[in-house]
C-alpha positions, 0 to 999 in steps of 0.5 A: 662871792668876793675874790681877792688877789694877794700879791707879793713882790721881791724877796718875800719868797724868802720869808722865814729865812730872810732877816727873821729879826725884821720879818719874823719866822713865818714863811710865805706859805704859812701866811698864805695858808692862814689867809686861805682860812681867813677868806673861807671864814669870810665867805670869800676866795683868793688867788696868790701870786709872788714874783721877784719880777716887776713885769710878772706883778704888773701882768697879775694886776692887769689880769685881776680886773674882771676876775678879782674885786680887790688886791692885797699887795706887799710890793717889797722894795718896789714900793719905793720906786716902781711907778710902773706898778703904781700906774698898773694899780691906777689903770685897773681901778681895783681897791688895793691895800698895801701891806708891809710886815715891818714898820717901814717908817721906823727903818732906813729913810729910803723906805719911808716913801711909797709910790703905791700909797697914793693909789691904795685905799689903805696901808698896813705896816709894822704888824708882822704877818698879821697885817695881811690878815687885817688887810684881807678882812678890811678889803672884804668888808669894804668890797661888801659895803660897796656891793650893798650901795 
């Protein structure tokens, strides 16, 4: 059975309250509940971690190796400057799909660059909370294909 880590970075605990015009009205709990249904539908399982602290996210990535086969990751603002998170992802050699609710490329210039993208297998931006579901589906499919090879 495919097991995924869904990892959310800083301020994502405020979804539904924080800038709903940008991030929507769904809470993080709403999104995770929906993803649990998607993983069940796909015959997979998931663990979720959200933290506003970089070290907690790094620890979760390290602990994922040998437990999970992939990571769906919304690093929040850490996307743009956390080389420590980038290096943690590279170190565990798990496929990662980076997710952003808003279209970061249509926002402030500092949001256009991701230090995570070069070590991710893909990036989904601007599809709202649906991006998480597409990331889970794509990652499960990718892992299952790799397992058949």
